[in-house]
N, C-alpha and C positions, 0 to 999 in steps of 0.2 A: 321381866314380866313372867308371871306364873301361868301355867296351863291349868284350867279348871278341871279338877278331878277329885273325886271323893277318896280314892285309894292312895294317891301319892302327892308329893309336893315337888314334882319335877319342874325344873326351869326350862323354858323354851330354848334357851341357848345351849342346853345339854343335848339337843337333838341334832343329828347330822343333816345337812342339806341334801336333798335328792333332786337330781336333774334327769329329765326324761328326754331321750332323743328317739324320734320315730323315723325310720328309713323304710320307704316303700320300695320293695323289690318286685320287678315284673319279669316277664319271660325274656326280655332283652338284656337282663343283668349279666348273663354269662358272656355276652359279646361286648360289654361295656368297656370303654377306654380306661375307666378308673379301676385300678387293680383291687382296691378294697371292696368296691361294689361287686366285682367278679367273684372275689373270695367269699363274701357273704352270700351271694346268690348260689354259689356252689355248695357252701356249707349248709344252707337252710333249704335246699332243694329236696322236697319230699317225693318228687316224681322219679328221681334218679336212684337206682339201687345203691345201697350203702357201700358195697364193695367198689363200685365205680366212682362214687364220691371220694372215698378214701384214696384211690389211686390218683385222681385229679388233684386232690388237695396236696398230696405229696409232691406234685409237680410245681406247685405255686412257689413263688419267690418272695412273697410278701413279708415273711418273718425270717428270712435268711440274711 
């Protein structure tokens, strides 16, 4: 199947599939039992100073 386009003859099969995952993080994320949720909550926490986040991220064991 071809994609309708005036400028190219690209086939639909040539495109990579894209999957979107939405994770809602709330204030309780830092105390979550799930290590990944704690890590993401810490990583994306804009209220915590960067230096403090870096120190806390170094303590995590999720990628060790």
